C-alpha positions as CSV (number, residue, x, y, z in Angstrom):
1,M,15.1,-6.8,-16.1
2,R,15.0,-3.8,-18.5
3,V,13.5,-6.0,-21.2
4,A,10.9,-7.3,-18.8
5,F,10.1,-3.8,-17.7
6,S,9.7,-2.6,-21.3
7,L,7.5,-5.5,-22.1
8,F,5.2,-4.9,-19.1
9,T,4.9,-1.2,-19.6
10,T,4.1,-1.5,-23.3
11,L,1.2,-3.9,-22.7
12,P,-2.3,-2.5,-23.6
13,E,-3.7,-0.3,-20.8
14,M,-7.2,-1.7,-20.9
15,P,-7.6,-5.3,-19.8
16,V,-9.9,-7.5,-22.0
17,V,-11.2,-10.1,-19.5
18,L,-11.1,-7.7,-16.6
19,S,-12.3,-4.7,-18.6
20,E,-14.6,-3.6,-15.8
21,R,-13.5,-2.7,-12.3
22,Q,-15.5,-4.6,-9.7
23,P,-15.4,-2.4,-6.5
24,D,-18.4,-4.1,-4.9
25,L,-16.5,-7.3,-4.3
26,T,-15.5,-8.0,-0.7
27,E,-12.2,-9.6,0.5
28,I,-12.6,-12.4,3.0
29,M,-10.1,-10.9,5.5
30,D,-12.3,-7.7,5.7
31,R,-15.2,-9.8,7.2
32,K,-15.4,-9.6,10.9
33,D,-16.3,-13.3,11.1
34,C,-13.4,-14.6,9.0
35,D,-11.2,-17.4,10.4
36,P,-8.7,-15.8,12.9
37,L,-5.9,-18.3,12.2
38,L,-6.1,-17.8,8.4
39,L,-6.2,-14.0,9.0
40,E,-3.1,-14.2,11.2
41,N,-1.3,-16.2,8.5
42,T,-2.4,-13.6,5.9
43,Y,-0.9,-10.8,7.9
44,R,2.3,-12.8,8.3
45,Q,2.5,-13.6,4.6
46,F,2.0,-10.0,3.6
47,E,5.7,-9.5,4.2
48,T,6.5,-12.0,1.5
49,I,4.0,-10.8,-1.0
50,N,5.1,-7.2,-0.5
51,L,8.7,-8.2,-0.9
52,L,7.9,-9.9,-4.2
53,L,5.5,-7.5,-5.7
54,S,5.0,-4.2,-3.9
55,G,8.5,-2.7,-4.6
56,W,8.8,-0.6,-1.5
57,K,12.6,-0.8,-1.5
58,N,12.6,0.9,-4.9
59,I,10.0,3.4,-3.8
60,Y,12.1,4.3,-0.8
61,R,15.2,4.7,-2.9
62,K,13.5,6.9,-5.6
63,E,10.8,8.8,-3.8
64,I,11.8,9.2,-0.2
65,K,15.5,8.8,0.3
66,P,16.5,11.7,-2.1
67,M,14.5,14.0,0.1
68,L,16.3,13.0,3.4
69,K,19.4,14.7,4.8
70,E,21.7,13.4,7.5
71,G,21.4,15.3,10.8
72,E,17.8,16.3,10.2
73,S,14.7,14.6,11.7
74,Y,11.7,13.4,9.6
75,S,8.4,11.9,10.2
76,L,6.2,9.5,8.2
77,L,2.6,8.3,8.5
78,D,1.5,4.9,7.1
79,I,-2.3,4.8,6.6
80,G,-3.6,1.2,6.8
81,F,-0.5,-0.7,7.8
82,G,-2.0,-4.2,7.4
83,G,0.7,-6.7,8.7
84,G,3.1,-3.8,9.6
85,D,5.9,-5.0,7.4
86,V,6.1,-2.0,5.1
87,P,6.6,0.7,7.8
88,T,9.0,-1.6,9.7
89,K,11.1,-2.1,6.5
90,L,11.1,1.7,5.8
91,A,12.3,2.4,9.3
92,K,15.1,-0.2,8.9
93,W,16.2,1.1,5.5
94,A,16.3,4.7,6.7
95,Q,18.2,3.8,9.9
96,A,20.7,1.8,7.8
97,D,21.2,4.9,5.6
98,G,21.8,7.1,8.6
99,F,18.6,9.0,8.6
100,D,16.4,10.0,11.5
101,L,12.9,8.9,10.3
102,T,10.1,8.5,12.9
103,I,7.3,6.4,11.7
104,T,3.7,6.2,12.9
105,A,1.4,3.5,11.4
106,I,-2.4,3.5,11.8
107,E,-5.1,1.0,11.2
108,M,-8.9,0.9,11.6
109,D,-9.0,-2.9,12.0
110,V,-8.1,-3.8,15.6
111,R,-7.0,-7.3,14.5
112,A,-4.1,-5.8,12.6
113,L,-3.0,-3.8,15.6
114,I,-3.1,-7.0,17.8
115,F,-1.0,-8.8,15.2
116,A,1.5,-5.9,14.9
117,N,1.9,-5.7,18.7
118,Q,2.5,-9.4,18.9
119,Y,4.7,-10.0,15.9
120,R,6.4,-6.7,15.3
121,D,7.8,-6.6,18.9
122,G,11.0,-4.5,18.8
123,S,9.9,-2.5,15.7
124,P,10.7,1.2,16.0
125,V,7.3,1.9,14.4
126,N,4.5,3.4,16.6
127,F,1.5,1.3,15.7
128,K,-1.9,2.9,16.5
129,F,-5.6,2.0,16.2
130,M,-6.7,5.3,14.6
131,S,-8.2,6.8,11.5
132,S,-6.5,9.4,9.4
133,S,-9.3,11.9,10.2
134,S,-8.6,11.4,13.9
135,I,-4.9,12.1,13.3
136,L,-5.9,15.2,11.3
137,D,-8.2,16.4,14.1
138,Q,-5.2,16.3,16.5
139,G,-3.4,18.8,14.3
140,L,-0.5,16.5,13.6
141,K,1.7,16.8,10.5
142,F,4.2,14.4,8.8
143,D,6.8,15.0,6.2
144,F,5.6,11.9,4.3
145,V,2.3,10.1,4.2
146,I,2.1,6.7,2.5
147,S,-0.2,3.7,2.1
148,N,0.0,0.3,0.5
149,H,-2.9,-1.5,-1.0
150,L,-5.5,0.9,0.4
151,L,-7.0,2.6,-2.6
152,H,-8.7,-0.4,-4.1
153,H,-10.6,-0.9,-0.9
154,L,-12.3,2.6,-1.1
155,N,-15.4,3.9,-2.8
156,A,-15.4,7.2,-4.6
157,V,-16.4,9.3,-1.6
158,Q,-13.8,7.5,0.6
159,T,-11.1,8.0,-2.0
160,E,-11.8,11.7,-2.2
161,S,-11.8,12.0,1.6
162,I,-8.5,10.1,2.1
163,L,-6.7,12.0,-0.6
164,H,-7.8,15.3,0.9
165,E,-6.8,14.2,4.4
166,A,-3.4,13.0,3.1
167,E,-2.7,16.3,1.5
168,Q,-3.4,18.1,4.7
169,L,-1.3,15.7,6.8
170,A,1.8,15.7,4.6
171,T,4.3,18.6,4.5
172,T,6.5,17.1,1.8
173,K,5.1,14.1,-0.2
174,V,2.2,11.6,-0.3
175,I,2.8,8.2,-1.8
176,F,0.0,5.7,-2.3
177,S,1.0,2.4,-3.9
178,D,-1.6,-0.1,-5.2
179,I,-2.2,-2.8,-7.7
180,R,-2.8,-2.1,-11.4
181,R,-5.6,-4.3,-12.8
182,S,-4.3,-6.5,-15.6
183,D,-5.4,-9.7,-17.3
184,L,-1.8,-11.0,-17.3
185,G,-1.2,-10.0,-13.7
186,Y,-4.4,-11.9,-12.7
187,L,-3.2,-15.0,-14.7
188,L,0.3,-14.9,-13.2
189,F,-1.0,-14.4,-9.7
190,S,-3.6,-17.2,-9.9
191,T,-0.9,-19.5,-11.3
192,F,2.0,-19.0,-9.0
193,T,0.7,-17.8,-5.6
194,P,-1.1,-21.1,-4.8
195,L,2.4,-22.7,-4.9
196,L,3.8,-20.2,-2.3
197,F,0.9,-19.2,0.0
198,R,-1.2,-21.6,1.8
199,N,-3.5,-21.6,4.9
200,S,-4.3,-17.9,4.4
201,F,-6.5,-15.6,2.4
202,I,-3.6,-14.4,0.2
203,V,-4.7,-16.2,-3.0
204,K,-8.4,-15.6,-2.9
205,D,-8.2,-12.1,-1.6
206,G,-5.4,-11.2,-3.9
207,L,-7.4,-12.2,-6.9
208,T,-10.3,-10.2,-5.6
209,S,-8.0,-7.2,-5.0
210,I,-6.9,-7.3,-8.7
211,K,-10.5,-7.2,-9.8
212,R,-11.2,-4.2,-7.5
213,S,-8.1,-2.3,-8.6
214,Y,-7.8,0.6,-11.0
215,I,-5.9,0.9,-14.3
216,A,-4.0,4.2,-14.7
217,S,-6.6,6.0,-16.7
218,E,-9.4,5.1,-14.3
219,L,-7.4,6.4,-11.3
220,R,-6.4,9.6,-13.1
221,A,-10.1,10.2,-13.7
222,V,-11.0,10.2,-10.0
223,I,-8.1,12.1,-8.5
224,P,-7.5,15.9,-8.0
225,S,-5.4,17.5,-10.7
226,A,-2.4,18.1,-8.3
227,W,-1.9,14.3,-8.0
228,I,0.1,12.3,-10.5
229,V,-0.2,8.6,-11.4
230,K,2.9,6.5,-12.3
231,K,2.9,3.0,-13.7
232,K,5.4,0.7,-12.0
233,F,6.7,-2.8,-12.6
234,P,5.1,-5.3,-12.1
235,F,1.4,-4.3,-12.4
236,R,1.7,-1.4,-9.9
237,L,0.4,2.1,-9.7
238,L,1.9,5.0,-7.6
239,L,-0.3,7.9,-6.8
240,I,1.9,10.8,-5.7
241,H,1.3,14.3,-4.4
242,E,4.2,16.7,-3.7
243,K,4.1,20.0,-1.9
């Protein structure tokens, strides 16, 4: 694993084939008229793709767990929960470690809320159909604010806005995790995901997401100076702000 990590982190930063970010592309699942069955399957398969590639167990262990103490209560906000698997897993890990972590997860796509209410029954997460600006208007605060695969969906104005809102909402730390654009990542994703994911938008939308995503230097160029960017294995970026 250490050899693989060293190999991936020493690869050239700038892709050759995917040298230009393509933010104007649209993922099929974002279309209001997309196939509802394929969308439902996509939400369901997010759990597997996040387990394989997103690394939230490692993020929890390194970025969140060290800041938790037994006997104290904490809160976390997930912006754009998608299929709801990430906040549900975070709640499970925190509970298993003996921590009191209350999680609220918000989405602006009502179809995601419908899926979460139907398939995350019994989850301790409070799923809501709300925007981060609405949460901010209510004067709410959270110890942690996170998001998974949100940044590459946003334009420059939206990115500036969501980062500003996240700073105001979090009292301790903000963690945004996203894809890092890479020629090799694109090749591997296009080769292996069709073998694992069918009857969903995972493959086509995943390839589109890679094209829309940042490399580290591009992301650093559009964020406030108080934020830091970390490259993570495999083909991942963490955008972090600590109070």
